[in-house]
C-alpha positions in Angstrom: -20.0 40.5 97.2 -23.5 38.5 96.8 -23.1 35.9 93.4 -25.2 33.6 94.1 -26.5 32.6 90.6 -24.7 34.4 88.5 -23.0 32.8 85.8 -19.2 32.6 85.9 -18.4 34.9 83.2 -20.9 37.4 85.2 -18.7 36.5 88.7 -15.4 37.0 86.5 -16.7 40.3 85.4 -17.9 41.5 88.6 -14.4 40.2 90.4 -12.4 42.3 88.0 -14.2 45.4 87.6 -14.4 45.6 91.9 -10.4 45.0 91.8 -9.9 47.9 89.2 -12.6 50.7 89.8 -10.8 51.8 92.2 -13.6 55.4 92.3 -16.5 53.0 92.1 -18.2 54.5 88.7 -18.8 50.7 87.0 -16.4 52.3 84.9 -12.7 52.2 83.7 -11.1 54.6 83.4 -7.6 55.8 81.8 -5.5 56.2 85.1 -7.1 53.1 86.4 -6.6 50.9 83.7 -2.4 52.4 83.7 -2.5 51.6 87.4 -4.1 47.8 86.1 -1.5 47.4 83.7 1.3 48.6 85.9 0.6 46.0 88.7 0.5 43.2 86.0 3.1 43.6 84.6 7.3 43.8 85.7 9.9 45.5 84.4 12.3 43.6 83.9 9.9 40.3 82.5 8.5 43.8 79.9 12.3 44.7 79.3 13.5 41.1 78.4 10.0 41.1 76.0 10.9 44.1 74.3 14.4 43.2 73.8 13.6 39.3 72.5 11.2 40.2 70.4 13.5 43.2 68.5 15.6 40.6 68.2 13.8 38.1 66.6 12.6 40.7 64.0 16.0 41.4 62.9 16.9 38.1 62.6 13.9 38.3 59.9 15.0 41.1 58.3 18.4 39.5 57.9 16.4 36.3 56.5 15.0 37.7 54.2 17.7 39.1 53.0 19.4 36.6 52.9 17.2 33.6 52.0 16.5 34.9 48.2 20.9 35.7 47.6 21.0 31.8 48.7 18.8 30.5 46.5 19.7 32.6 43.8 23.5 31.9 44.2 25.1 28.9 45.4 28.5 30.1 46.2 26.3 32.5 48.6 24.5 29.1 50.2 27.7 27.8 51.1 28.2 31.4 53.1 25.2 32.1 55.1 24.9 28.2 55.4 26.2 28.1 59.0 24.5 31.7 59.7 20.9 30.3 58.1 21.1 26.9 60.9 21.7 28.9 63.9 18.9 31.7 63.3 16.6 28.9 62.6 17.7 27.5 65.9 17.2 30.7 67.0 13.9 30.5 65.4 12.9 27.3 66.9 13.2 28.2 70.1 11.2 31.0 69.9 8.1 29.0 69.2 
């Protein structure tokens, strides 16, 4: 592969195209794209990430429901305090 005189961006594009474009038609079709994605992601990492996203989404929903109740009624604020604090630490860990 001759890369003399090419910009860094063009070299990266050429290397990517050579790696992914299996049939050499200078286009990445659906099958080639799917194979590239399969190579770059592991099933365990993907499953963990999807599970984590669902958990955080449910905690956001819980916060959306409980926060207005906690702000509106002082007795509920005391009831939800420990749960909200735990959820806040999970959000901090997520960041």
